[in-house]
C-alpha positions as CSV (number, residue, x, y, z in Angstrom):
1,M,46.7,20.8,53.9
2,L,45.2,22.9,56.7
3,L,44.3,26.5,56.0
4,Q,45.8,29.0,58.4
5,P,43.4,31.8,59.6
6,T,44.1,35.3,58.4
7,Y,44.5,37.7,61.3
8,L,43.3,41.3,61.0
9,R,44.4,44.3,63.1
10,R,41.7,46.3,64.8
11,S,41.2,48.9,62.0
12,A,40.9,46.1,59.4
13,A,38.5,44.2,61.6
14,A,36.3,47.2,61.9
15,D,36.4,47.6,58.1
16,Y,35.5,43.9,57.7
17,L,32.5,44.2,59.9
18,R,31.3,47.3,58.1
19,E,31.9,46.0,54.6
20,K,30.7,42.4,55.0
21,W,27.9,42.7,57.6
22,G,27.0,46.4,57.5
23,I,27.8,46.7,61.2
24,P,29.2,50.1,62.1
25,R,32.0,49.4,64.5
26,S,35.1,51.6,64.6
27,A,38.5,50.5,65.7
28,K,38.0,52.6,68.9
29,T,34.8,50.9,69.6
30,L,36.5,47.5,69.3
31,A,39.2,48.7,71.6
32,K,36.6,49.7,74.2
33,L,34.7,46.4,73.9
34,A,38.0,44.6,74.4
35,C,38.3,46.3,77.8
36,I,34.8,46.1,79.0
37,G,33.6,43.0,77.2
38,G,30.9,42.4,74.7
39,G,33.1,42.5,71.6
40,P,34.4,39.8,69.2
41,I,37.1,37.3,70.4
42,Y,40.6,38.4,69.7
43,R,44.1,37.2,70.2
44,R,47.3,39.2,71.0
45,F,50.6,39.1,69.3
46,G,52.7,40.9,71.9
47,R,50.6,44.1,72.4
48,I,48.9,43.9,69.0
49,P,45.3,42.7,69.1
50,L,44.4,40.4,66.2
51,Y,41.0,39.2,65.0
52,T,40.1,36.3,62.7
53,T,37.3,36.6,60.1
54,A,35.7,33.5,61.6
55,D,35.5,35.2,65.0
56,L,34.2,38.4,63.5
57,D,31.5,36.5,61.6
58,A,30.5,34.7,64.8
59,Y,30.3,38.0,66.6
60,A,28.1,39.5,63.9
61,E,25.8,36.5,63.8
62,A,25.4,36.6,67.6
63,K,24.5,40.3,67.5
64,L,21.9,39.9,64.7
65,G,18.3,39.5,65.9
66,K,15.9,37.0,64.5
67,P,14.1,37.7,61.3
68,V,10.7,39.4,61.8
69,H,7.9,40.6,59.6
70,S,6.9,43.6,61.8
71,T,8.0,45.4,64.9
72,S,5.1,43.8,66.8
73,E,6.9,40.5,66.7
74,Y,9.6,41.7,69.0
75,G,7.5,41.3,72.1
76,V,6.2,37.8,71.2
77,V,8.0,34.9,73.1
78,R,7.7,31.6,71.4
């Protein structure tokens, strides 16, 4: 049996990012990013934007930087 993804509305998606990843994104910020780009992938059901947890997880992973031991490592290219 295939599992169907759970779709979250924008406010629930913002809560998910904050609770699971500690990323402060409001529903209004997600709406702005949907217009200008740079936000998580979403789908529409009529005029309602819906996000999957998998797409939100991928967005959070892409936004996180690499692990470092100190701030001096940010300038090092390897």
